[in-house]
MARDREN-932361 format. One line per 10 residues: number of its first residue (from 1); their letters; for each residue x, y, z of C-alpha. Coordinates in steps of 0.02 Angstrom, whole numbers. Example, Ala and Ser with C-alpha at 12.3 -4.5 7.8 and 13.67 -1.06 7.14 Angstrom:
! residues 2
1 = as = 615/-225/390; 684/-53/357
END
This chain:
! residues 256
1 = mdpivckccg = -527/-2679/1153; -435/-2764/1002; -267/-2682/933; -291/-2565/781; -180/-2500/665; -51/-2352/696; -91/-2215/574; 90/-2163/570; 185/-2325/558; 51/-2461/529
11 = nrsefrgaid = 113/-2542/674; -11/-2620/815; -90/-2494/920; -155/-2561/1083; -302/-2491/1189; -231/-2393/1339; -398/-2332/1410; -553/-2206/1405; -553/-2022/1441; -701/-1916/1490
21 = fnktchdrfg = -743/-1816/1335; -754/-1657/1432; -564/-1667/1495; -470/-1508/1456; -295/-1441/1447; -358/-1304/1560; -409/-1419/1694; -223/-1435/1750; -233/-1254/1827; -359/-1313/1961
31 = ervfgisqil = -548/-1342/1951; -619/-1433/1800; -693/-1310/1656; -832/-1429/1619; -928/-1558/1712; -903/-1735/1702; -969/-1799/1533; -1057/-1963/1507; -956/-1995/1340; -799/-2084/1350
41 = vnyfacigcg = -663/-2059/1227; -550/-2217/1178; -368/-2203/1153; -239/-2315/1094; -46/-2310/1086; 62/-2390/954; 195/-2513/1015; 317/-2461/878; 313/-2275/876; 219/-2227/1016
51 = fiftpdmdew = 85/-2123/936; -65/-2095/1042; -237/-2065/962; -413/-2100/964; -507/-2175/811; -677/-2114/893; -688/-1955/778; -619/-2030/620; -784/-2013/544; -829/-1855/602
61 = svykfaeliy = -868/-1715/474; -794/-1534/496; -978/-1489/542; -979/-1608/696; -823/-1545/762; -876/-1371/759; -1040/-1428/850; -966/-1535/985; -780/-1467/994; -752/-1291/913
71 = nedyskadga = -916/-1220/975; -945/-1060/1078; -875/-1145/1239; -712/-1184/1155; -628/-1030/1227; -659/-1097/1394; -566/-1264/1361; -422/-1171/1283; -426/-1011/1378; -292/-898/1422
81 = ipgfehtsrk = -165/-953/1558; -201/-874/1725; -130/-711/1742; -138/-665/1562; -327/-655/1530; -325/-480/1481; -165/-464/1363; -173/-374/1207; -156/-479/1035; 31/-396/1020
91 = esfsykngmr = 70/-449/1203; -6/-633/1176; 107/-786/1177; 46/-827/997; 119/-646/941; 281/-684/1033; 290/-835/944; 278/-757/777; 413/-631/823; 516/-787/859
101 = laemldgsqs = 491/-854/689; 508/-689/609; 689/-681/684; 719/-857/624; 682/-790/446; 743/-614/448; 824/-564/281; 695/-669/173; 552/-569/185; 554/-521/-6
111 = eitlldfgag = 598/-711/-55; 484/-810/26; 279/-853/62; 218/-915/220; 64/-1021/266; -5/-1015/447; -92/-1198/445; -223/-1189/583; -206/-997/600; -348/-971/729
121 = gnpgdtglal = -390/-817/620; -350/-710/463; -232/-684/518; -213/-765/681; -91/-683/818; 61/-781/762; 37/-743/574; 7/-550/634; 188/-541/699; 256/-614/545
131 = idrgfnvssf = 157/-488/437; 220/-336/546; 393/-398/498; 362/-383/334; 324/-562/277; 190/-624/151; 69/-739/257; -81/-834/209; -196/-901/333; -296/-1074/342
141 = dphisgvndy = -402/-1150/472; -535/-1273/432; -630/-1246/591; -652/-1053/585; -777/-963/468; -691/-853/336; -516/-941/355; -579/-1104/266; -516/-1098/85; -374/-1224/55
151 = pkgkfdfvyl = -236/-1105/-21; -166/-1137/-189; 21/-1158/-250; 174/-1186/-145; 232/-1113/11; 421/-1098/61; 378/-1094/241; 231/-1186/329; 203/-1185/518; 83/-1274/626
161 = ieviehchnv = 81/-1198/798; -24/-1318/923; -114/-1388/767; -73/-1576/710; -128/-1636/890; -303/-1592/823; -298/-1683/666; -367/-1860/657; -337/-1882/471; -141/-1856/495
171 = devaawiskh = -99/-1949/337; -202/-1822/239; -125/-1678/323; 52/-1731/300; 14/-1772/117; -58/-1601/87; 86/-1506/171; 217/-1598/58; 119/-1555/-86; 119/-1379/-52
181 = lardgivhiq = 277/-1363/28; 423/-1305/-97; 561/-1418/-138; 685/-1315/-34; 548/-1255/95; 525/-1273/282; 385/-1341/395; 395/-1295/573; 291/-1398/696; 253/-1346/871
191 = tllhgfptaa = 152/-1484/960; 204/-1575/1140; 298/-1722/1105; 267/-1870/1216; 407/-1991/1264; 432/-2179/1194; 409/-2315/1251; 248/-2262/1324; 229/-2218/1504; 91/-2328/1590
201 = dvlsswyiap = -1/-2174/1643; 18/-2077/1482; -175/-2031/1483; -152/-1933/1640; -48/-1807/1535; -142/-1648/1541; -105/-1625/1343; -221/-1784/1303; -382/-1686/1316; -522/-1727/1200
211 = rnghisiftl = -625/-1570/1242; -486/-1483/1163; -484/-1571/1016; -319/-1662/1056; -337/-1824/971; -171/-1870/899; -25/-1861/1019; 142/-1863/943; 311/-1929/989; 467/-1881/892
221 = qaltllfrkf = 478/-2062/813; 287/-2049/763; 310/-1882/678; 458/-1945/597; 380/-2088/511; 223/-1997/477; 310/-1870/359; 445/-1990/292; 293/-2068/210; 286/-1907/103
231 = ginivqtvfg = 468/-1866/73; 495/-1736/219; 637/-1770/346; 593/-1731/526; 731/-1655/638; 724/-1591/812; 830/-1438/844; 855/-1317/977; 738/-1201/883; 595/-1326/872
241 = vigfkekpkf = 545/-1471/764; 563/-1445/584; 538/-1539/421; 612/-1517/251; 639/-1593/85; 814/-1497/28; 904/-1379/116; 826/-1221/92; 908/-1085/-15; 839/-931/68
251 = ankyfv = 893/-847/231; 864/-930/391; 951/-974/551; 879/-1151/557; 1022/-1210/444; 1204/-1143/438
END
């Protein structure tokens, strides 16, 4: 296939191969979740920043994503890790993740508003943990009924936990976050970053899985260049990847 333009940096992106649409992240634990599909999904890798993506779903509507990916079988593709199938909400990895975020922001409960972008519920488990710790959290998820109204106003802390890899319209997402992030706010992004230069066998990565909706796979360079276009500085810290415009003034442990 002919090269196409990278969505993050505008460089040339070269065809790296095609993946069975039914490949899931859960397949790494043993047997495949779904049978082999007749549909192949094409992936490209940018020579400038290493961004790996498929253009095959660029024209899909929210309804088509809901029909073909985020449907009644999605929980099989994105199921619980073996051994943790019967944990309660407050024992889940997402809830514990929320408690870690709460610890990073402790002391700012009365100062800031938070947005859970791609919440997975209203609230999702991460948001529930933050609410339990006294934070003001709004939830948004375009693929879940009842959580699909875009929040208005600006937020001091926006977090995307295993979300941005599901987005085909990464420019729109980064622009929207920039618009709704307070001038001294923080955006926290959790996604599995791949190495650059791109490995020859990158498409064998368990994380590149169309049936999970993993259609935009980032390197640190790709994430940095994407958000830089919209005035957000990306840095990788021991606490995770964060973005900001100006140093935040509210209590937090990201900055000292």
